[in-house]
N, C-alpha and C positions, 0 to 999 in steps of 0.2 A: 480558514478552517484548518483544524489539526486532524490529520488522518494518520493512524498508526497501523503498521503491519507487524503482527506478533504471533507467537505460538509457544507452547510449552516444549515441543519437540523440535530438534534441529533437522535440517535437510528437507523442509517442506516447500522451499521456494519463496521465503519471505523477502529476501533481498531482491530477487528477480521481480517480484510483484511491486515492491516499493519503488525500484528504479524505473520500471515501466510507467507507473503512475506519475512519477516526477517528470519523466521525459515528455509524456503526453500532455501534462498540465502546462509545462513550459512552452510546448509547441502551440498550445491554445492561447498564448499571450499573457499567461499569469506570471506573477512574480512568485517564485517557488524557492523554499528552503528545504533541503533534504538533510535530515538529522540522522547521522549514523550512530546509533546507540549500541552497536555490536563491536566488540573489541577486535574481531576478525578484520574489520575495515573494508569489507567488500563493497559497500555502497560508496565509500569514499574513493575507492579505486575506480568504480564506474564513473563517478563525477569527474575524476581527473582525466580519464580517457575521453570523456565528452568534451572537455575544454579544448581538446586537440581537433574537434570536428567543427563543422560550420552550423551545427544544429543550435537551436535557442539555448542560451546559457541559463544556469541556475546556481544558486549558492549551496554550499555543503559544509557541514562541520560535524566533528565528533564530540559527543557529550555522554558522560556516564554518571552513575551514582547520584549524589545529592545535587550535582550541578545540572542534571538533566531537566527536572521539572522547573527549576528556576529559569533555565534558558528558554524553555518552551513558553513560559508565561511572558518573559521579557521580549522575545523576538517575534512571537506570533503576530502582534500588531503591525510589524514592519513588512509583513509579506501577505500576499493573498492567500497562500496555502503553505502549510508546513506538513511534510511527510516524514514520518519517523520509522526507521528500520530498527526494531527492538530485538536484542539478542534472545536466543531460545532459552527457555527455562523459567521456573517459577521464582522470579527475582524481585527485588525491591524496585528496580527500574520498570518492570512490567506493571507493578501495582501503581507506581507514580504516574506513568503514562495513561493508564486507564482513568485516572482521576482528572486529567485535563483534556483528553482527546474528545473530539466531536464524534468521530467514527473510528472503529477498529475493524480491520479485516484479518481473519485468521485462516490462512491457507493450510489445508489438510490434505494429505495424500489418502486415497481411498484404500487404506489398509488398516487392519485391526489395531495395531499398536498406535497409529496416529489418532484414530477415532477415540480410543480410550482416554487420551489426554484431555479431551474436551470437558470431561466432568469437572476437573480442577479449574479450567478456565471459566466454566459456567459459574462456579462459585466466586471467582475473582471479579467477574463482571457484576454479579449481584452485589458484592461488597462495594465496588466502586460507585455504583449507582446511588449509594447512600450520600455521597458528596457530589456526584456528577449524574443527576437524574435523567438528563437528556442523551446520555451515551447510547450509541447504536453499535451493536456488535454483530458482525456478519461472518459466517463461516463459508469459505469458498473451496470447493474440491479442486485440487491442483495436481498436475502431472498424472492425470488419469489416462488410462489406456485408450487408444483410438480404435481398438477392436470392438465392433458393435456387439459381439457375443460376450464380452467381458461383463460379469455381473458385479464386480467389486464396487462400481460407482453407485449402482442402485442399492446395494446392501449397505454401503456407508451412509447414504442419505437417509435410509430408514433408521439406522442406529442413531444418527445425530439428531433425529427428531425428538429424542427424549430430553434434550437440553431445554431447560426452562427459560434461560436468559439470553441464549444465543440464537440468532435467526439464521437458518440454513438457507443460503441463496441457491436459486435454481441454476446459476451459472456454473459450468464445469470447464476448466482449462485442461486441455489434452496435452500430451507430450508433443511439442512442436519444435522442429529444428530451428525455426526463425527465432523463437523465444530464447532458446538455449544459446544461440550465437550472437544475438543482438547485445546481450548484457556485457560480455567482455569487450565489445567495441564501443561502449559508452552510448549506446542507442536504445531506443524502445523498439519493440517488434514492429510498430507502425512505421518506423523510419528505416528499417533494415531492408536491404535488397539481396536476393530476390524477394519480392513481397509474397507473403503467405496470407491470403484472404481469411482463412480460418483462424489463424492466430490473431490477426487484427480484429476480427469480429468478437472473439472470446475476450480479449483484453478490453475492447470497447465496452463490453457488458460490465466488466469489473469497474471500469472508469465510472460508469453510470451509477453503480452501487456506492462507490466511494464519494462521489461529488453530487449525486442526484442530478446529473446532466448527461444527456445522451451524447455519443461520440460518433461522427460519421466516418465511413471508410477512408475519407480524404483527410482526416486529421482535424476537422473542425467541429466545434460544439454545435449542436442543433439549436441552441439558444445562447444568447450572450450571458456569461457569468455575471452574477450580481456583484456590484462593487463592494469591496470589503468595507466594513464599518469604519466611518471616519473619512472615507474617500469622497471627493467631489467628482464632478463629471470627468475631470482630467486625470490621466494616469500619472501617479507621482513618480519622481525620479527613482530609478532602481538603486536601493541602498547598497553600500559596499558589503562584500561578503563578511560575515562575522568572524571575529578572531577566536 
């Protein structure tokens, strides 16, 4: 499965979401490739830090421009899951990823400027479905206030309902210290200590959106992932990281 995390506006937490999904998926025993399609290289830095831990390993590479869609098509059959962290902006990379991804997650902060960018992405998803009709595009509110009196989240969800081709998820990720600190350490929030049950629960809900599988608080899938196409009952040998 190819899952992309993208957005038109920067600073919405795309890399944090992509790396958490990659870490959680690797911890579930899947062979994971994290593709860093952002020249800032934050996802690659996360993967480098992770290699220094005892947590389940995953492969990571950087690809941009014309090499990106070709790499996704060629490498996807070698892995159970490919997770792509796409740079912010209305770019050729974004359009190409929409054409090959199974699912895309669009993290958005509950603020007017962020929500307004969804109109353009709604159009891009509609265009991509011309060649990728099964594409599922989900908007997730991220970095929302934990103050119960804050109305921004409710107002943002109401505004986003106007999108015709984007599905607005009920999941809301709040500002959590565990999420903020886990990423620079090469971990997912589920692996970070001290444990934050609320952060773990929220990201488990995003995991379910991305992979259509529930995630338990203990880091296990509630059902076994389906074998990737072409797999027999045995787990194939983990391929070497791509160059």
